[in-house]
C-alpha positions in Angstrom: -15.6 -73.3 106.3 -18.2 -71.5 104.2 -18.0 -70.1 100.7 -15.8 -67.0 100.4 -17.4 -63.6 99.8 -18.1 -63.2 96.1 -19.9 -59.9 96.3 -17.0 -58.1 94.7 -17.1 -60.2 91.6 -19.3 -58.7 88.9 -21.3 -61.1 86.7 -19.7 -60.5 83.3 -23.0 -60.0 81.3 -24.1 -57.4 83.8 -21.4 -55.1 82.3 -22.9 -55.0 78.8 -25.5 -52.3 79.4 -23.8 -49.6 77.3 -23.3 -52.0 74.4 -26.8 -53.2 74.6 -28.2 -49.6 74.5 -26.1 -48.8 71.4 -27.2 -52.0 69.6 -30.9 -51.4 70.5 -30.7 -48.0 68.9 -30.1 -49.6 65.5 -33.2 -49.0 63.2 -33.5 -52.8 62.7 -33.2 -53.5 66.4 -30.7 -55.6 68.3 -29.6 -59.1 67.4 -27.9 -60.8 70.4 -24.9 -62.9 69.6 -23.2 -62.4 73.0 -24.5 -65.6 74.7 -24.2 -69.2 73.7 -27.8 -70.0 74.5 -29.3 -72.6 72.1 -32.4 -71.4 70.1 -33.2 -74.5 68.1 -35.9 -76.9 69.3 -35.2 -79.6 71.8 -35.6 -82.9 69.8 -39.1 -84.3 70.0 -38.0 -87.7 71.1 -36.1 -86.2 74.1 -39.2 -84.2 75.1 -41.3 -87.4 74.9 -38.8 -89.1 77.2 -39.1 -86.3 79.7 -42.9 -86.4 79.6 -42.9 -90.1 79.9 -41.0 -89.9 83.1 -43.0 -87.0 84.5 -44.8 -89.2 87.1 -41.9 -89.0 89.6 -43.3 -88.8 93.1 -40.2 -90.2 94.8 -36.7 -88.7 95.2 -34.2 -89.4 92.4 -30.8 -90.7 93.3 -27.9 -88.4 93.4 -25.8 -91.0 91.6 -28.2 -91.2 88.7 -30.1 -94.2 87.5 -28.1 -97.3 86.5 -29.4 -96.8 83.0 -28.1 -93.2 82.8 -24.7 -94.1 84.1 -24.4 -97.0 81.7 -25.6 -94.7 78.9 -22.8 -92.1 79.7 -20.2 -94.8 79.8 -21.3 -96.2 76.5 -21.4 -92.7 74.9 -17.8 -92.1 76.0 -16.8 -95.3 74.2 -18.8 -94.7 71.1 -18.3 -91.0 70.6 -15.1 -90.1 72.4 -12.9 -93.2 72.0 -12.7 -93.7 75.8 -12.4 -97.4 76.7 -13.0 -99.1 80.0 -15.2 -96.5 81.6 -17.5 -98.1 84.2 -20.9 -96.8 85.4 -19.5 -96.1 88.9 -17.1 -93.7 87.3 -20.0 -91.4 86.1 -22.0 -88.9 88.0 -24.8 -86.6 86.6 -24.7 -82.9 87.4 -27.2 -80.1 87.4 -25.8 -78.6 84.3 -22.0 -78.1 84.0 -21.8 -74.6 85.5 -22.6 -75.7 89.1 -19.9 -78.3 88.8 -17.3 -75.8 87.6 -18.2 -73.4 90.3 -18.4 -75.9 93.2 -15.8 -78.4 92.2 -12.8 -76.9 94.1 -14.9 -76.8 97.3 -16.3 -80.3 96.7 -12.7 -81.6 96.3 -11.5 -80.0 99.5 -9.4 -77.3 97.8 -9.0 -74.2 100.0 -6.8 -71.4 101.3 -3.2 -71.9 100.4 -4.1 -74.0 97.4 -3.8 -73.0 93.7 -6.3 -73.7 91.0 -4.9 -73.4 87.4 -7.1 -72.4 84.6 -6.6 -71.2 81.0 -5.3 -67.7 80.4 -8.4 -66.7 78.4 -11.3 -68.6 80.0 -14.8 -69.0 81.1 -15.0 -66.8 84.3 -16.5 -69.5 86.5 -13.1 -71.3 86.8 -11.7 -68.3 88.7 -15.0 -67.8 90.6 -14.9 -71.5 91.8 -11.4 -71.0 93.1 -12.4 -67.8 94.9 -15.5 -69.5 96.4 -13.2 -72.2 97.9 -10.8 -69.6 99.2 -8.1 -70.8 96.9 -5.8 -68.8 94.5 -6.5 -68.9 90.8 -3.6 -69.0 88.3 -4.5 -68.0 84.7 -1.9 -69.5 82.4 -1.6 -71.7 79.3 2.1 -72.5 80.1 2.5 -75.8 81.9 6.0 -74.7 83.0 4.3 -72.0 85.0 2.9 -74.5 87.5 4.8 -77.8 86.9 6.6 -78.9 90.0 4.6 -76.7 92.4 3.3 -78.5 95.5 0.6 -75.9 96.1 -1.2 -76.7 92.8 -4.2 -78.9 93.7 -6.5 -78.6 90.6 -5.8 -77.9 86.9 -8.6 -77.0 84.6 -8.4 -77.8 80.9 -11.0 -76.4 78.5 -10.8 -78.1 75.1 -12.5 -77.1 72.9 -12.1 -73.7 74.6 -14.6 -71.1 75.4 -14.4 -68.4 74.1 -11.8 -68.9 71.4 -12.4 -72.4 70.3 -8.9 -73.7 70.4 -8.4 -77.5 70.7 -5.6 -79.2 72.6 -4.2 -82.2 70.7 -3.1 -85.5 72.3 0.5 -84.4 72.9 -0.6 -81.2 74.6 -3.1 -83.0 76.8 -0.5 -85.7 77.7 1.9 -83.0 78.9 -0.8 -81.5 81.2 -1.6 -85.0 82.6 2.1 -85.9 83.2 2.9 -82.6 84.9 -0.2 -82.8 87.2 0.5 -86.4 88.1 4.0 -85.6 89.2 2.7 -83.2 91.8 -0.5 -85.1 92.7 -2.9 -82.5 91.2 -6.3 -83.3 89.8 -6.9 -82.5 86.1 -10.5 -81.6 85.2 -11.2 -81.2 81.5 -14.3 -79.2 80.5 -15.2 -80.8 77.2 -18.8 -79.5 76.6 -18.1 -78.4 72.9 -16.4 -81.7 71.9 -19.1 -82.7 69.4 -18.8 -79.4 67.6 -15.3 -79.6 66.0 -14.6 -78.1 62.7 -12.0 -78.8 60.0 -9.5 -81.3 61.2 -11.4 -81.7 64.5 -14.8 -82.5 62.9 -16.1 -86.0 63.7 -17.4 -86.3 60.1 -17.2 -89.9 59.0 -14.3 -90.6 61.4 -14.6 -92.0 64.9 -14.0 -89.2 67.5 -10.7 -89.9 69.3 -8.9 -91.1 66.3 -6.0 -89.2 64.7 -7.9 -88.4 61.6 -10.8 -86.6 63.3 -12.6 -85.7 66.5 -11.6 -83.8 69.6 -9.6 -85.9 72.1 -10.8 -86.3 75.6 -8.6 -86.2 78.7 -9.8 -89.8 79.3 -8.6 -90.9 75.9 -6.2 -93.8 76.3 -3.6 -92.0 74.2 -3.7 -89.2 76.6 -4.0 -91.0 80.0 -2.1 -94.2 79.3 -5.2 -96.2 80.0 -5.5 -94.9 83.6 -8.1 -92.4 84.7 -6.4 -91.8 88.0 -6.5 -88.1 89.0 -8.6 -87.2 85.9 -12.2 -86.0 85.4 -14.0 -85.0 82.2 -17.0 -82.7 82.4 -19.6 -82.7 79.6 -23.0 -81.1 79.0 -25.9 -81.9 76.7 -26.9 -78.2 76.5 -25.1 -77.6 73.2 -25.2 -80.8 71.3 -28.8 -81.6 72.1 -30.4 -78.1 72.8 -31.0 -79.1 76.4 -29.7 -75.9 78.2 -33.1 -75.6 79.9 -32.9 -79.1 81.2 -29.6 -78.6 83.1 -28.4 -81.9 81.9 -24.7 -82.7 82.3 -22.3 -85.2 83.9 -18.7 -85.7 85.1 -16.7 -88.9 84.6 -13.3 -90.3 85.3 -11.3 -91.3 88.4 -13.5 -93.7 90.4 -12.3 -92.4 93.8 -12.9 -88.8 92.9 -16.3 -89.5 91.5 -17.1 -91.3 94.8 -15.9 -88.3 96.8 -18.1 -86.0 94.7 -21.1 -88.3 95.1 -20.8 -88.5 98.9 -20.6 -84.7 99.3 -23.3 -84.0 96.7 -25.7 -86.4 98.6 -25.5 -84.1 101.6 -26.0 -81.0 99.6 -29.0 -82.3 97.6 -27.3 -81.7 94.2 -29.6 -84.1 92.3 -30.6 -84.1 88.6 -34.5 -84.5 88.5 -35.7 -88.0 87.5 -37.5 -86.8 84.3 -34.3 -85.0 83.1 -32.3 -88.2 83.8 -34.7 -90.1 81.5 -34.3 -87.4 78.8 -30.5 -87.6 79.1 -30.7 -91.4 78.4 -32.7 -90.7 75.2 -30.3 -88.0 74.0 -27.2 -90.0 74.7 -28.5 -92.9 72.8 -29.1 -91.0 69.5 -26.3 -89.6 67.3 -28.5 -88.5 64.4 -29.8 -85.4 66.1 -26.3 -84.3 67.1 -25.1 -84.7 63.5 -28.2 -82.7 62.3 -27.6 -79.9 64.8 -23.9 -79.7 63.9 -24.8 -79.2 60.3 -27.1 -76.3 61.3 -24.3 -74.6 63.3 -21.8 -75.3 60.5 -24.0 -73.4 57.9 -24.4 -70.5 60.3 -20.7 -70.5 61.0 -19.8 -70.4 57.3 -22.2 -67.5 56.7 -20.9 -65.4 59.6 -17.2 -66.2 58.8 -17.7 -65.1 55.2 -19.3 -61.9 56.2 -16.6 -61.1 58.8 -13.9 -61.7 56.2 -15.7 -59.5 53.7 -15.8 -56.8 56.3 -12.0 -57.0 56.7 -12.0 -58.7 60.1 -9.9 -61.7 61.1 -11.2 -64.9 62.8 -8.6 -66.5 65.1 -8.7 -70.1 66.4 -12.4 -71.0 66.3 -11.4 -74.6 65.6 -14.4 -75.9 67.5 -17.4 -74.8 69.5 -20.3 -72.4 69.0 -18.3 -69.1 68.6 -16.1 -67.1 66.3 -13.1 -65.4 68.0 -12.6 -62.2 66.1 -10.1 -59.4 66.3 -12.4 -56.4 66.6 -14.1 -54.0 69.0 -17.5 -54.8 70.4 -18.6 -51.2 69.8 -18.2 -51.7 66.1 -20.7 -54.4 66.1 -23.1 -52.5 68.4 -23.2 -49.7 65.9 -24.6 -52.2 63.5 -27.2 -53.5 66.0 -25.3 -56.6 66.9 -24.4 -57.4 70.5 -21.2 -59.5 70.9 -19.2 -60.4 73.9 -16.0 -58.3 74.5 -13.0 -60.6 74.8 -11.9 -58.9 78.0 -14.8 -60.7 79.8 -12.6 -63.8 79.6 -9.4 -62.2 80.9 -7.1 -59.3 80.0 -5.4 -61.3 77.2 -8.7 -61.3 75.3 -9.1 -57.5 75.2 -8.4 -57.2 71.5 -11.0 -59.8 70.5 -14.8 -60.3 70.6 -16.7 -63.6 70.9 -19.5 -64.0 68.4 -22.0 -66.8 69.1 -23.6 -69.0 66.4 -26.7 -69.4 68.6 -29.3 -67.3 66.7 -31.9 -68.3 64.2 -31.1 -68.6 60.6 -33.1 -65.5 59.9 -31.1 -63.5 62.5 -27.8 -64.8 61.2 -28.9 -63.8 57.6 -29.7 -60.3 58.9 -26.3 -60.0 60.7 -24.6 -61.0 57.4 -26.5 -58.2 55.6 -25.6 -55.6 58.3 -21.9 -56.6 58.2 -21.5 -56.7 54.4 -23.5 -53.6 53.7 -21.8 -51.4 56.3 
């Protein structure tokens, strides 16, 4: 069975031409806050690790080097409060988007099966279901799918893109319990986990504890010390400015990771050897993540203050690289600022826009001026 026909699905950012034209017409030019593309430098020590591994004439392993898998397992314990994760429960991926898009197919999900994803969500969850020939169900209500024997895969996204909501331990436990009752796999997309704000900020607290940090689906308080039927996906794009490296990984249920490994070997889905070395370096250093988080925190405070001064309301936005604002994207375009209309993430997002923090300090300062002087 091949991939389903996706020609009728429009790439969301291809729909922004009218807004882009309006924003570019501003006398000061357009400032793009529609995408979550990092703009700050990749840490020098990570670049050095990449360069140091550049002599790579042989094929890398799909499974990743033992050192990389060990580094991921250690990172989960140190940063996410996940105990007992072994290297063979880890698999590197070519960024996280390919994993999200291909995972239903790689897990054997197909026609007649249902893939659950959040009501307001990153579009690739639904695209991945369509590519596998499965049916996507957009809902945040566990009762809408609990007990259904056609549900094979349940996506969790916490912290969520676009609106930044975080699911607490009790909410995650409910998802896991309902999925286990019907034999469905739960996959948690956690790529913004190091960017929690307020009560979810790691701060001086250990992530995973009640007093701070975003809980993982693999957290023992969530999964009762069993990773069966559970996978957590993570990317270094945001925390380490490695979007251009396509550096990510998935971890959890040993049997599911083994299944993914076997199928990815046949498809040649391999993270390049120099990138694997760079990932080891990034995972072993917390200081650069703390520093980058401070940069985003300052930009977030500036933008939030300007939005409030303009009479706009920020909803959720408890974590991540975005502010979820009740507004019309055209209002921002008139001021030369391109933002993402909330409807790109589902009909329930139509009355909001997503504003990214991924712009330079100078650009953020200019946006603040445009919003407060309008």
